[in-house]
ZANUDREN-943292 format. One line per field, with one value per residue (C-alpha): x, y, z. Coordinates in steps of 0.5 Angstrom, whole numbers, plus 500, padded with zeros to 3 digits. Example, Ala and Ser with C-alpha at 12.3 -4.5 7.8 and 13.67 -1.06 7.14 Angstrom:
2
east: c(525 527)
north: c(491 498)
up: c(516 514)
REM end
This chain:
338
east: c(307 312 318 321 328 327 334 334 327 327 327 322 320 322 318 311 313 314 307 304 307 305 298 298 301 308 313 318 325 329 336 338 345 341 345 340 334 331 329 323 320 319 316 311 310 309 304 300 300 300 305 312 318 325 330 338 342 347 351 350 358 358 358 359 353 349 350 348 341 340 342 338 331 328 328 323 325 329 326 333 332 339 343 346 341 342 344 348 352 354 357 362 363 363 367 363 357 360 363 357 351 355 359 353 349 354 355 347 347 353 349 343 346 349 343 339 335 333 327 329 325 330 329 331 330 327 334 337 333 339 337 337 331 324 318 314 320 319 322 326 330 337 340 345 345 348 350 354 348 344 350 350 343 345 350 346 341 347 349 343 342 348 347 340 344 349 344 337 334 335 328 328 324 327 322 324 321 319 318 315 312 306 306 302 295 296 301 305 311 313 319 324 330 337 339 336 331 333 326 321 315 319 322 315 312 318 316 309 310 315 321 324 323 321 322 327 324 329 328 322 323 322 318 312 305 308 315 317 319 314 315 311 310 307 304 309 303 302 309 309 303 307 313 307 305 312 313 306 308 315 312 307 312 313 320 324 326 328 324 324 317 316 312 309 303 304 303 307 305 309 313 307 302 305 305 298 296 300 297 290 291 295 291 298 302 308 313 318 323 324 332 336 336 340 345 343 335 331 324 319 319 314 313 309 307 303 307 306 299 299 304 303 296 298 297 296 290 292 292 296 291 292 299 299 294 298 305 302 298 305 309 304 304 312 315 322 321 322)
north: c(526 524 529 529 531 534 535 540 542 549 547 546 539 539 546 542 536 540 543 536 534 540 539 532 534 532 536 539 540 543 543 546 550 555 554 552 555 560 561 565 558 556 563 561 554 557 562 556 552 557 552 553 550 549 551 550 553 548 543 536 536 539 533 536 541 535 531 537 537 530 531 536 533 526 525 519 519 523 525 526 531 535 535 538 536 539 534 539 542 535 534 540 539 532 532 537 533 527 530 534 528 522 525 529 523 519 524 524 516 516 522 518 511 515 517 511 513 508 510 514 516 518 522 518 519 516 518 511 507 510 510 502 500 499 503 504 503 498 498 492 494 494 501 506 513 518 523 524 527 521 516 520 517 510 510 513 507 502 505 504 497 495 499 495 489 490 492 490 496 501 502 505 508 510 514 515 521 522 530 534 540 545 549 549 552 558 561 562 557 554 552 558 556 560 563 559 554 547 544 545 548 553 555 556 560 565 566 566 572 575 574 570 571 564 557 552 545 540 535 535 529 523 517 520 523 530 529 532 528 525 525 523 529 529 535 537 536 529 528 531 526 520 522 522 515 512 515 512 505 505 506 500 495 489 488 494 493 497 498 503 506 510 516 518 519 512 516 521 528 531 538 541 538 541 548 548 546 552 557 555 556 562 566 567 565 561 562 557 554 547 546 540 534 534 529 524 525 519 520 518 515 514 510 504 507 500 498 505 504 497 498 505 506 512 515 522 525 532 532 537 542 543 542 548 552 552 553 560 562 561 565 570 572 571 573 574 568 569)
up: c(855 851 849 842 840 833 829 824 827 824 817 812 813 821 822 819 823 830 828 828 834 838 836 839 846 845 848 843 843 837 835 829 827 822 817 812 816 820 827 825 823 830 832 827 829 836 833 829 835 841 844 846 843 847 842 842 837 836 831 832 831 837 842 849 847 844 851 855 852 853 860 861 858 859 851 849 842 836 829 825 820 820 814 808 802 796 790 786 791 794 788 788 796 797 803 807 806 808 814 816 815 817 823 825 825 829 834 835 835 841 845 844 846 852 855 854 848 842 839 832 826 821 815 809 801 795 792 796 790 785 778 776 780 776 778 783 788 793 800 799 793 793 795 791 789 784 788 795 798 796 798 805 806 804 809 814 813 813 820 823 821 824 830 831 829 834 840 839 843 837 835 828 822 816 812 805 802 795 793 799 797 799 806 812 810 815 810 816 815 808 804 804 800 800 793 787 789 787 787 782 786 790 783 780 786 785 778 780 785 780 784 778 770 768 769 766 765 764 758 754 750 756 754 759 757 755 755 761 768 772 780 786 790 797 801 807 812 809 810 817 819 817 822 827 825 825 832 834 831 835 841 841 838 842 839 837 830 824 818 812 809 803 804 797 794 790 783 779 776 770 770 766 770 776 772 770 777 780 774 776 784 783 777 775 768 769 763 762 757 755 757 755 760 767 768 772 772 770 766 772 779 784 790 792 799 801 806 810 809 812 818 819 818 813 807 803 803 800 792 787 787 795 794 789 793 800 796 793 799 803 797 796 803 804 797 800 805 813)
REM end
């Protein structure tokens, strides 16, 4: 039985990935500083699976505490989610983002190296494609970013490439997520943003549940079928399953390697399509206003996800209706989050 260390495992994607790991009989150890997540998510993970999670409340910047976790457990691989992740906030406090995301990752890599653990699945993002690449995005495109948050992802990918080049024991998957939405079908875990949501789906869900009055749709004049921005949305359970496939792939490699994979649906939905699908799923009316475009937003982007299908045997199996249904199920059962 393999033991997997999950950093940021109490967060949105982390908690869903813990469920999928436990259901496949992996041992799961979570480290999370709970700055942007809730310990209750892990209690719910245990409730869903009937299995225990070993949890350490610690910060990756606390190297001695991190070293102790590696000394105490025989860890086979690491899935690294931990990081600050709000694009807008990153432009206001860039140094905090660089310190937390970059230094935290370096501490983790040092701890792994000292413990002789070289299998890593890294939580990257489609934001590494910047705004000048044609769509759909393909893994070999040049990387750049328009925000400090995105630049931390580009830089960490570079750290990892350099580490592998210097020491080819490093065996790494870089998973570039598109727009994760939805929740576990049990309604026990889901996205629980602090304050005003940065992402479309939780905002729509909060309007549907009566927490917010209406939604601002940024930009109604894009060159898209209905004028609103088009994004590649992926059900969080599909995304969590992508991490399992990436782990399994690392375990069977003859030769350690570093590879990037897009995890997306390979097609986009417009903001208005998502609103309409959510109204159908929830039976609620979603009030919205068309507002001016946001700086840095692009008309549409979506993944070319053929590499993940070919190399990892992974593809999405859940569509927009399920994404909306599961989001609503979570939000209506947990109107105030955890």
